[in-house]
C-alpha positions as a printed NumPy array, in Angstrom:
array([[ 51.11 ,  65.94 ,  19.961],
       [ 48.98 ,  63.011,  20.915],
       [ 45.183,  62.869,  20.446],
       [ 42.749,  63.34 ,  23.296],
       [ 40.541,  60.488,  24.275],
       [ 37.595,  62.118,  22.546],
       [ 39.551,  62.536,  19.333],
       [ 40.655,  58.88 ,  19.521],
       [ 37.05 ,  57.742,  19.888],
       [ 35.861,  59.956,  16.994],
       [ 38.72 ,  58.71 ,  14.889],
       [ 38.076,  55.175,  15.826],
       [ 34.352,  55.373,  15.014],
       [ 35.169,  57.031,  11.596],
       [ 37.661,  54.267,  10.856],
       [ 35.169,  51.478,  11.76 ],
       [ 32.482,  53.125,   9.614],
       [ 34.893,  53.166,   6.729],
       [ 36.332,  49.631,   7.273],
       [ 32.825,  48.143,   7.492],
       [ 31.266,  50.346,   4.765],
       [ 28.467,  51.3  ,   7.204],
       [ 26.825,  54.731,   7.211],
       [ 26.227,  56.952,  10.176],
       [ 22.481,  56.081,   9.727],
       [ 23.206,  52.413,  10.234],
       [ 25.367,  53.066,  13.325],
       [ 22.638,  55.389,  14.673],
       [ 20.061,  52.682,  14.389],
       [ 22.353,  50.369,  16.45 ],
       [ 22.677,  53.07 ,  19.113],
       [ 18.995,  53.939,  19.027],
       [ 19.643,  57.573,  18.162],
       [ 19.263,  59.701,  15.014],
       [ 21.913,  60.124,  12.262],
       [ 22.149,  63.76 ,  13.261],
       [ 23.121,  62.774,  16.778],
       [ 25.928,  60.489,  15.488],
       [ 27.015,  63.384,  13.209],
       [ 27.158,  65.774,  16.26 ],
       [ 29.286,  63.305,  18.129],
       [ 31.591,  62.709,  15.191],
       [ 31.987,  66.516,  14.629],
       [ 32.838,  67.071,  18.271],
       [ 29.758,  69.201,  18.945],
       [ 28.539,  66.412,  21.335],
       [ 30.696,  63.837,  23.196],
       [ 30.586,  60.022,  22.972],
       [ 29.469,  58.734,  26.326],
       [ 31.002,  55.661,  27.878],
       [ 27.661,  53.924,  27.391],
       [ 27.772,  54.921,  23.713],
       [ 31.283,  53.496,  23.451],
       [ 30.154,  50.139,  24.88 ],
       [ 27.333,  49.942,  22.364],
       [ 29.558,  50.912,  19.478],
       [ 32.14 ,  48.279,  20.608],
       [ 29.512,  45.532,  20.868],
       [ 27.993,  46.557,  17.512],
       [ 31.352,  46.095,  15.801],
       [ 32.376,  43.033,  17.791],
       [ 35.42 ,  44.579,  19.448],
       [ 36.485,  45.299,  23.017],
       [ 35.632,  48.764,  24.24 ],
       [ 39.325,  49.231,  25.18 ],
       [ 40.206,  48.724,  21.473],
       [ 37.756,  51.458,  20.554],
       [ 39.219,  53.772,  23.19 ],
       [ 42.739,  53.023,  21.961],
       [ 42.071,  54.73 ,  18.678],
       [ 41.5  ,  53.966,  15.014],
       [ 44.414,  51.613,  14.273],
       [ 43.656,  49.285,  17.227],
       [ 39.847,  49.446,  16.593],
       [ 40.183,  48.408,  12.991],
       [ 42.8  ,  45.694,  13.793],
       [ 40.364,  44.268,  16.313],
       [ 37.452,  44.237,  13.851],
       [ 36.388,  40.64 ,  13.033],
       [ 37.112,  39.701,   9.408],
       [ 33.446,  39.027,   8.789],
       [ 32.582,  42.651,   9.624],
       [ 35.069,  44.14 ,   7.086],
       [ 33.754,  45.247,   3.709],
       [ 35.438,  43.818,   0.618],
       [ 36.307,  46.756,  -1.525],
       [ 37.335,  46.295,  -5.141],
       [ 36.93 ,  42.512,  -5.037],
       [ 34.936,  40.959,  -7.79 ],
       [ 33.297,  37.598,  -7.41 ],
       [ 34.87 ,  34.815,  -9.399],
       [ 31.84 ,  34.841, -11.759],
       [ 32.379,  38.504, -12.576],
       [ 36.156,  38.258, -12.914],
       [ 37.393,  37.937, -16.484],
       [ 39.173,  34.733, -17.422],
       [ 42.952,  34.824, -17.07 ],
       [ 44.779,  35.504, -20.322],
       [ 47.607,  33.049, -20.934],
       [ 50.426,  33.132, -23.477],
       [ 49.529,  29.67 , -24.77 ],
       [ 52.946,  28.345, -23.767],
       [ 54.764,  30.635, -26.139]])
C-alpha cells in the first residue's frame, strides 16, 4: 500500500529534521508558526498546506517536488552543507592512529 501525499510530506519533513539535526522549534521559526503547530502537522491533526511545503522546501534548499515525493527523495536532494555530521570527531579530537611499528 502506498503512502498518501499527506503521509509523504509528514515523512519527508521528519526525515529532513533528522538529517539536518534540526528541531521542530527551529522549523517552526522558519515557518513563522509555533512548535505546537508543527507538531500538529506532523501528527496529522492538521495538514501541511502547499504554502507550508514551499517554505519548508526553501528552508532546506530543496525543490518542493522533492519534498512532495517523500522522505527518500527529500533527503537525497538535501544540500551536503545542510546535513548534520553525526558521530564524526574533528581531527583534533580524534585519537592518533596506532601503528604496529613495522612489525
